[in-house]
N, C-alpha and C positions, 0 to 999 in steps of 0.2 A: 546584241549580247555583248560584243566586245566593248562598246561604249559604256554599257552598264558596269562592266568590270572596272574600267578606267575611272568612272565616276566614284565607284565604291572605294577604290584605292586612294583617290584624291581626298575623299571625305574622311577616310580613316587617317590619312596623313595630317590633315588639318586638325582633326580631333586630338591627335597626339601632340601637335604643336601647341594647341590651346592648353592642354593639360600640363605640358612642360613649362609653359610660361607662368603657371599658377603655383609652381613649387618655389617656396620662399628659399632664400639663401641659407646655407647651413648655420651661419651666425645668428640669423633671425630665428630659425627653428630652435636652436640651442637656448636662446634667451627666453623664448616663449615657453618651451617645455620646462625650463627652470622655474618660471614664475607661476605657471598654471599646470601643475603636475596632474591634477585630476580632470583636466578638460577632455570633453568627448565631442564627437561629430564636428571636428575642426575642418573648416573650409577656408582656404587662403585666396586672397585676391590682391593683385598688384594695383594699388590705388593710384600711384603716380610714379615718376621716375625714381623717387627715393622714399617710397612708403609702401609697406605691406600691411594688410589687415587680415586678421584671423577672426572668423565668426565661429562661435563654439557654444557648447552648453557646459555649465559647471554648477554643481549643487542645485540642480533644477532650474537654473536661470539661463536666459539667452544673453550672451555677452559678445563683445568684440574687443580686440586689442590691436593697436597699431604700433609698428616698429619701422625704423629707418633701415636702410640696406646694411648698416653695420651691426644691427641687432639692438640699437638703443630704443628702449621703450618710449613711446610718444604719448599714448592715451589708452584708457580702458573705458568702455561703456557697458553698463549692466542694466538691462530692461527691468523696470519695476511698474507697479500699478499706482494709480493716484492715491490709493489708501496708504501707500508706503511713504508718501511725502510727509516731512515734518510739518507741524501746524504753522510754523513761521513762514514756510514756503507757500502753503495754501493761502494764508492770510495775505501775503504780498500779491499773489496772483489774483485773488478776488478784488483787492484794492486797485491794482494797476491795470487789470484787464477784465473789467466787469462784463459779463455776458459771453466771454470766450469759453469754449469747451476744450478740455485737455485731450490731446491726441497722444502721440508716442511720448513716453517718459523714460528717462534713463539716469542712472547715477553716472556722472562723468568724472574721471580722475586723470590728471596728468601731472608732470613734475611740479607745476606751479600752483595747482589748486584741486579741490574736490568739491563738487556741487551737483546740481540737478539740471539736466537739459530737458526742456519741455516744449512740445509743439502745441500752440494754442490756435484755435480756429473760431472764427465768427463770420458767418456768411461766406463771402468770397475772400475774406482777409485771413491770412495765416502768418504767425510770427513764431520764431524759435527763440526761447530765452534760456539763459543759464543763470541759475540762482544758487547762492551759497546756502549752507544749512541755517544761517541766521536770517534768511529772507532777503538778503541784499542781491539786487539784480546786477550780475557781472557783465552780461552781454545780451544784446537783443538784435535779431536779424529778421527783417521782413522777408517772407518767403514768396517766391514767384509762383505762378500757377503750375508751372512744370514740376518744380520741386514739391509743391503742395500735393499734386497728384501722386507722386512717388510715395508720400507718407500715408496715403489712405489705405 
């Protein structure tokens, strides 16, 4: 019985530590709350030593926003469906990636650009592309099977 109590106390303490680590710094929270005033169901995650990411819902859409430790906005992603892609983007994808099926799709915006991030899959092959609204491919990255499984 005594061991059970000790285990329960340790588990509770670890749970509190994990929760405490997911509280973003005040300057990050202030920047986020100023930019996304109507966000709901906000969940924070410490992505790296200098990056915090909030996953949230706003206007019926699933979104995420990343900030550095000082509260500087880095990027926002908004999940969308394939039917929300501009025809210029779908035409580029059909031409450059024939036979690939669209997976996760998001509008991606950062201080340098705004475009669409699309995961494309064909058999065992998966690629993530970023395309601007004119259909120009800005970035492409071959996904490994581990990341590919995360996106399923």
